[in-house]
N, C-alpha and C positions, 0 to 999 in steps of 0.2 A: 500221655503224650498225644499231641495233635499231629496229624499228617495233612499237608497241603500238597496236592499234586497239580502240576502245571505242565504246559508244553515244554519241551527241552530248552527252548530259548528263555522260558520263564516270562512272567509278567513284570512290568516296570516296578511294582511294589515288592517283588520277591526278596531282594537284598534287604530292604527296609524291614520287612516282616521278620525275616530270619534273625536280624540283629535285635529288634525290639522285643521279640517273643522267642527266645532261644529254645523253648521246649517244643516249638513247631518244627517238624521235619518236612522239608520241602524236597519233592522228587519230580523230575521231569517224566512225562509220559509220551508215548508215541503220538505224533500229531498228523493231522490231515495235510493235504497239499497247501491249504491256505493258512496253516498254523494253528487251527482250532483243534480241540480235543474231540475225538470221535470214537467210533466203535472199536478201533484197533487198540484202544487203551483199556478196554473192558477187562481183559485178563488180569492186568496189573492192579486195577482198581479193586477187583474181587479179592486178590491176594492180600492187599492192604486192609480191606474191609473185614477180612476173616477174623482179625484179632481186635476189632474195634467194638466199643460199647454202643456207638451211634455213628451214623454216616450221614453226611450232608452232600447232596448231589446237585449240581447245576451251576453254582457260582463260577464265573470265568469262561463258561462255554458261550460263544457268541452267536453261532448259527443255529436256528431252530432245528434244522434237519440233523445237524451233528449232535445236538442235545437229545433229540428223540432217539436216534440210533444208539447212542451210548446208554441212555437210560433203559431202553428195551433190552439191551444185552446184560445189564447189571442188576436192575431192581428185582427181577424174578428169582435171582439166586442169593439174595441177601437174607440172613437170618439174624438180624439185629434191628434196633430202632433206626428208621430211615426218615430223613427230612429232605424233601425236594423243594428247592427254592421256587419262587413265583414264576420265573421264566421257564424252569424245567417243567413245572406243572402245566403251564400254558402250552408248551410244546407237546406234552403227552395228550392233552385234551383238545388241542387244535384251536384254542382260544387265545390268540396273541394280542388282541386289541386292548390297549390300556395297561399292559403289563409294565410294572416299574420294578427295577432291581431292588432287592432287599438283602444283600449279602451280609451286612452287618447284623441285622436282626436274626437272620437264619443262623449265623455263626453262634450267636448267643443262645438260641433255642437248642441247637444240636449239642452245645457244651453242657447245658442243663440236662438234656436227655442222657448224655454220657455219664453224668454224675448221679443218675438214678431217678430224676424227676419223671412224673407221668407226662404223657404228651400234652395233656391239658395244662398242667402246672408249667411246663416248659414254655408253652405258647404264651401264656399270660405273663409270666415273669420275663420272657424274652422281649415282649412288646414293652413292658414297663422299663426294663433296662435300656432298651433302644431309645425310648422317649427321654429318659433321664440323662443319658449320654448326650443327646441333642441339646437338652437344656443347659448342661454344663459347658458344652462346646460354645453355645451361643453366649453364655455369660463370660466365658474366658476370652472370646474373640470380640466382645463388645458389639455384637451384631444385634440390631433391633429385632425383637421377636415379631413374628407375623402369626396371624391366626387365621385359620380357614373360616370362610364366611359361608353360611348356608345359601 
């Protein structure tokens, strides 16, 4: 079972996700004054992570200071496979320039980790699956493909 933890008000996609993927358990967490998830959520995140095969941290956290504070409270206490998304890593390293969200790819990678893939296998297959999903979406939406130019 997957757990998705969000602020008590939830994100706009929470009802859609809960319906489309019923095996995902959605739980509200204590939020900061601005509605972001912060360090007050650490205790509950650690409780949920205790039974997990893999943990993904970062998606949905909007403020770098909130991400940093939460990650500093949680990561040192985890005893399982941990994946921190690009924004979360940028917050921890202080390098925020050019960070682009990758929640979909991160979700694929952590799912593969939870199923027993090595971190290397999970990263490669997660990138492949993410790219393949983009190709299928492009084909289904009849959107012209674009290609990055050097």
